[in-house]
N, C-alpha and C positions, 0 to 999 in steps of 0.2 A: 264506441262510446260517444255518447253522444255530448255535445260541446253546446251546452248554456248561448242561446244569442245574445245577451248582455256580452258576454266573456270576447264572441268574435266579431262582434262592434268596437268594444276595445281594443282590441286587438289588430286591428284595422285602422283604426287609431294612431298609434303607436308606429305601425310601420308607413303612414303615412309621411308623419312626423318626422321621420329620422333622415328624409330629403332635406327637411326644410327650405321651406318653400319659398321664405322671405331672402333668403340666399341667393338662389335662383332669379327672385325680383327684381332685387337693390346688382345684381351682374347681368343686368338686361335682356337676360333667354328667358320670355316670356313663354314659349312655347311651352318648356316645363314646369316654368310656374304656374301658369293655368290652370293645366293639367292636374299638378295637385291640389289647387285649392278646390277647383271642381271635386275633386275626391273626398277634401274636408267637408267643401259643404252637403253634398250627395248623404256623407257619410253622418250626419246631423239629421238629414231627412227618416234617414232611418232610425235611427234614436229616436228621433222622434216619434215616431210611426206608433213601438212600445212603449210609448211612458202613459203610465194610469194617469188618465183623468175622470173625473165627476162629471156629471152633467151631460156627457157624450151625446147629440143628437145623431140621424141616419147621414145629415149634409154631411156631420164632422167627419164621420168615414167616410164617407164619401172621396171629399176634400184630400183627407190624408189618404187614399188609396192610389187617386191620380195621382199625387207628389211622390207616393211609393213606387211607381211603376216609370213616372218619366224619370226619377232618380238614376234607380237603377239602370235605366237606357243609358243616360249621361255617364253614371259612374263606369261602362263596360267602354264605353266611348274615348274616356278620358284613359283608362287603363291602356286601350290602343294607342293612346298620342303620346300616352310617357315613354311606349314601347318605342314606338319610331324615333323618339328624341335621342333616345338612348341608345338606341341599336340602327339606328339608319335604316329598318324596316321592320314597317305594318305587321307584314308579314312572321315576325321573328317569335310572337305568340300566339297562340289559335284555341281563343276561349271558346268557339263553338266546338269544339270535340264534345264539351258537354253540353248533356243531351238536356239536362233540365234550362241553363243558359240560352239554349239555341230555341228554345222556346218561348223565351223569354220576349225576343224583338218579336213576334207574333202577338202573344197576349197586350201586349204594350201597345200594338198598334189596332188589335181589336177594339179595348177600352176603350183607351184613352185617340190614336189618332185619326183612325178613320171609321169609326164605329157605324155612323151613316150612310154609308161609301167605298167599302171594302173589297177590295178589288182582289176576289180569289184565282181566279184566270180568267182568259183574253176575253172571254164571252160572258162568264159568272159576276154578278153581280150581288155579296151579301151585306148582310145588316146585324150588324153587334148591338145585342140589347142587355146591359148591365143589370145585375140585380142586389139593386141597394140595399134591398134588407138583410142580402146575405153577408158581407161585407162584418166580417170581427178583425180581431186581430191575427188569427187563427188561417182565413183563407175568404174565399168570395168565390159566385158564380157569374155567368154569362149564358149567353144562348146566342146559335149564329144562326141566322134565318138566310133562307136563298129561296126561291119557286119552285125548289123539287123537296127539301131538306129543313129539318129542326137540329140543331146538335147542341146538346149541353156539358157547358164546362166549368168541371171545379177544381178551382188554382189553390193549392196549400202556399200560403206566402213562404211560411216555415221554411220549406222544401227551396223554394229560389233561392230566398237570401241564403239559406245554409249555402246553396251551390255556391254563389255570389261569392262570399266570406271565404267560402274553403279556396277558391281558384283565387281570387283579390290576393286571397294574403301571402299564399303560395307564390304569384306573382310577384308581389312588391319587394318579396326576401329577394328575387333572383334581378330580378330591375335595381336595387337597391347596391346588389353583389356587383352590379355591372357598371353600376357607376361608380364605386369606389375603386373596383378595379380596373376598367377600362383595358383590356387582357388584347393583347396585339394579334390580329388574326390570321396575320402571314404563313403561319402555322397551316392552316386551317383553309387558306384560299390554293397553297401546294399540294395539300393533301385531297382535297376534293376534286383537284384537275388529275390530277393521279389517276385516282377512280371512273373519272368521264372516260380519258387516256383507255386507259385497260378495258373497258365496256367498249368500246368503239373498236379499237384495234381484237375483240374477242381476246382476250387477256381474263388473267384471274382476277376480276375486277370486286368481288367479294371478300377477300383480305382487306384489299385497300380498302374499302369500306369499310371495316371493322376497324382499322386503324384509325381511319378519319373520326365513328363513333368514339371510340375509345379517348382520340384527345380532346374529341366535344365535349365529353364528358368530363373530363379534367376541365378544362374551362368555367364548363356550369354545369358545376356537381349536382346542382336539384332539378336540374332539368328531366324531364319528364314530358311524355304525349301527349299531356291534355293543354300542355300552358307553350311545346316548342316544336315548331312544325318539321323543322331536322329530323327529330328524337319521333315524330308522326310517320313522314315518311317512310325512315330507315322501317321500321317497324313495318309500316307499308308493303316494302318490297322484302320482307321478310314471308309476308305472307303469302307476295305472290312466289315467289320459292317453293312453297307447299303446293303449289298448283299442280293438278299432274289431270294428261287427259292424254288418249291413245290418237288423236285428231295432232296432229302435227302443225297443220296453221292454228291452232287455237296456241297451243304453245309458243306460237309467232309471237303470235297477238301478246301473249303473259311478257313475253320479252322486250319487245318491244313497249310494255306499258313499263317494265322495271326501267327501262333506258330515259323515260319518262320523268319518271320519281329523282331518279339518279340528275338530270336535269335541272330540276324543279330545287333540288337543293344547292347544286352549284350557283342557280339564279338568288338563294336566300341570302348566300355570302360574298358571292360578287357584286348583288344588285344588278347585273348585265347577264344576258344569255351567252352560252357554251357557245364559243365559234367552233364550229366542228369541219373538216372541208371532205372527211368522208362520212356520207350521213348512212346511216340506217337505213334500209328500203324498207320501207311499210307495209306492210302484211298484207295478202290479196283480202282478207277480210274487212278489214278499214277501208279499203283503195274503194273495197266495194258498195260497205255504208257513205263515203264521199263523196262517191258517182252517183247514187240514190239521192243523195241530198241535191247536188246541185240539180237535178231531172224535176225533181219533189220541190221547187221552192217556197210553195203554200203551204210547206212542213217548218219553215223558218220559225216561226213563232212558237214552237213546243221548245225548240233549243233554247229558248232562255230560260225555261221552267225546269233545266234541268242540268243547270251548272250548279245546286247544289244537289246532293242525293236525300235530305233531308229535308228537302221542300216537301210542305202537303202532297203537291201535285208531280211531283217527281215522276213517282212508275204512271200514273195515268197519261202523259204526253211521252213517254219510254212505249206503253201501249200503243196509243195512237201509231207511231210512228214502225213500231211493229208492223201493227196488221197490215199496214199501204205493202211495205216489205213483202211481207205474205201475200197479198194480194196479187202483187208483181211478180211472187216467184222470183226472188232475187236471193239466192240460195246462200250464196256468202253474208251478203249483210246481213240476214239471216239467223246463221249462224254467229255471228259476232254480239248479234244482239240477246242470242238465249243463252249466251256466256253471262251478261249481267242481268236478264232480267232471272238467271238460276243462285246467282249472289246473291241476288237481293229476297228470292223467297227460303233462303238459306240464314237471312240476316244476318252477309257477310260485308256490311257497311263499306269496310275500307278494300274489299275486293269489287263492290258495286263503285264508289268513287276511282278507283285504280284502272281500272278497266275501262269507266266512260270516258277519263280521263282524253283519249282521241277523240268524243265527241266537241268537248268542250273546244279543244284547238282548230276544230274543225273549220274553215275560212272560208265563208258563205261570199257567192260568188254573183 
C-alpha cells in the first residue's frame, strides 16, 4: 500500500514533537534540542516543496529543489546526531543500509555540493549540470560530464522522500522508546562478552550469539537490520555461516571475518575494542594480501575508495589491486580477492562487506 506523501510528512512531524525539543532546550541539553529543531525545520522544507502555488517559475522550482536536497542531507545528519546523544553511539543506526538514502549523498553532492568540481576518483574530475527545465514535484534530471563520458541521471523525488520518511519515522519511534526506557545495557554487555570469549576459545559461540540477539530484540522490539548495526552484523554472520567451499584456506578467511563482525558488535555495545590475550591467527590469504600492500604502497590511494562497498568506484579500485596481484603472481592474495569479486558478481553485498573488512582494517606502513 502506497502511503500519501502528506501523511508521511505529518507522521514525521508528530514523532518529532513527541520528544518535546523545548524541554531539552530548557534543561540545557543543546545537542538533542538542536537535532530536534533541525528535524522540525527540514520537515517544513519538505512540506513547502509540495505546496501548490500559482505562477511558479523555473527559478522557483530550482530554489525549492536546492532547499529540498540540502534539507534531506541535514535531516539525515540530525538523525545520526540524535541517535548519538541518546545511545552514545553514532553507529547505533544504519541509514546507509537503505539504497535510496545511500544515493542521496551522491545526488546532493552532484547537484548542490560540488557541481563545477566533482571529484569522482583520484584522477577524474567531473562536472554536473542540472536540467532546470526537468524539475517538477515528481523528479528531475541532470548529467555528469567527464572527459570520457556523459551520464544522464533521472531522479524520482517521491522515491527519495518515501525512503527517507519510512526510515526516519521508524527510527524516531525507536529513539523515542530508548529516550523513555533508558534500558540498562549491563545484560547485553555480559552476553556479548560471553559470545566473544566463546569464539576465541573455539567454543559454541553461535548459541551464545542467539541468546544475545534475543535479549537485544526484547530491549529494542522494533529493531531491524536497516536501522540497527547490531542486527545488520548478526545477519551478516548468518550469511557467512552459509558460505561453503572446499578450499580450507578460504573457510579460514570466512571464520576470521565472523570474528571481526562479532568484535564490531562488541564495540557497538561497549564503545571500546574487545581485549583478548589469545588472538586468532590471521589467515594466510589475508596475510598474503597485507604483505603485497606493504610492497605496493602506490596502491594505498585505492584503499580509500574501498571503505564502502556502495561507492561507485569500489569495484574499479578492487580490480586495479587485483590486476597487480595477478600480474605479480601472488596466488594467495589473488584467491582472497577472488572471494570478494565472486560475492560482488553475485550481488551478495553483505558478503562483500564482510569479506572486505580485513582490507578496511589493513594498517598502512
